[in-house]
C-alpha positions, 0 to 999 in steps of 0.5 A: 685516655678517652672515650674509645679507650680500650685496655686490650688495644696497645698501638705502641707495641704493635708490629710494624708492617713495611717501611721502604724506599721513602724520600723526604726533603725540605721539611721544617722539622723532621724527615722521619719521626717515630713518636711517642713510641714503637716497641713491637712485641708479639702480644702488644698489651702484655709485658715482655720479660727478659729471662737470663736463664733462657738457654738453661730452659732450652729456649733460643730467645731471651724474650721467649715469653713475649717475643720482640717483633723487629721493626725495620726501616729500609732505604730511607732518604732525607735531606734538607730537613730543618731538624733531623733526617730521622729521629726516634723517641721511645723505641725497642727493637727498631732498625734503621737500615740503609739510610742516606741523610744529608744537609739536615739542621740538627742531626742526620739521625737521632735515637732519643731512647731505647726501652724494654730491650738489651743489645742487639735489637735497637741499631743503625746500620748500612747507612750514609750520613753527610753533614754538608754536600755543598749543594744545599747551603746558599745562605751559609747557615749550615756551614756555620752550624753545630750539625751532628751526623748521629746523636745517640740515646739517653739510655743504653743498649744501642748499636751502630754497624757499617756506617759512613760519615762525610763532610763534617768539617765546619763550625762545631759539627761532628760525626757522632754525638751523645745523650739525646736531649740531656742538655734540656733542664727537665732531663735527669739523666746522669750519663755514663751509658754505653753505645757499641760501634764497628764498621764506621768510616770518616771522610772530611770529618773534623771531630769524630765525636762531640759529646753533649751534657752530661759529658759522661757517655762510653762508646765501645768500638768493637773493631777499632774503626772509631778510635783507631786502637783495634778491637775492643777499644773505647772512647770517653769524655776526658776526666783526669782519672782516665789518663792511664797508660792504656789511654791517650788524649784525643781532644781534637778528633774524639773530644776526649780520651781513647783507650785500648783493649787493656781496659774496660770502661764502665758506669759506676753509680752510687745510691743512697749515700749518707749526707756526710759525703755530700760535696766531698770529691771522689778519689779514683785509683787504678787498683791491682796487686802492686798498687794495694802493696804500695798503698799498704806500704806507704799511701802518700806515694800513691796516685789518686785522681780527682773525679768531677 
């Protein structure tokens, strides 16, 4: 707000022109930063509601009342940046395409928050992320660091396709990480958010995933390239109730549990609980007809797991 404020001008929601063939290196913080927001739509100062019944109305776009305008960032190179090769804050229909980032101090690419779109609009695709090329670390700082290739957002509706990760085999580095800035004391995010991935590859990556606080994110692997367990598999942080026949521990490589397509992993939230439930551990059980019969027959013979 200021002397020139005009409610009919909304720059955060205006379409991007063209971003292509840019290179950044050696900067103290960010190679590319979207700040505070880029959420482009046809009419910038009007809301863009999602219509779940758009097909029944003969529409082809769920945002037909005010269509999104994809912002495509193409062919970016960012290396030896003190913080991130590229980072976004609040973003809508934004795609990073054909990015090549290497030797960055915190992460190659980071998406902080997805806003005002569903799956399929915010994504990273056709890119290469290198942790340490061995060419820009004469002081050894990078080799002893906790660099991550990609840090996912603290919201849902993000997808990653055809991304190659190389040389995350040092310190506490990892190819993928989660919940951007959720470690901060001001964060109110409870986690359990879902990202989707496909077409990923890993070369010299000791850990494919390294979870961050609150250690609850869910990664849906559409083709098995992340988990190695086939299409529609899952990766989550290790919790006692997740060690089921359909899942297996993968702490060394995936920092948690990976599950095959026989299960689906979902976030569950409870709101407005009575105070009587405060400080009481939740018990989680796998539910099916056989389990119900067993529980009704003799509850002491059933298995319950703590959720912490």
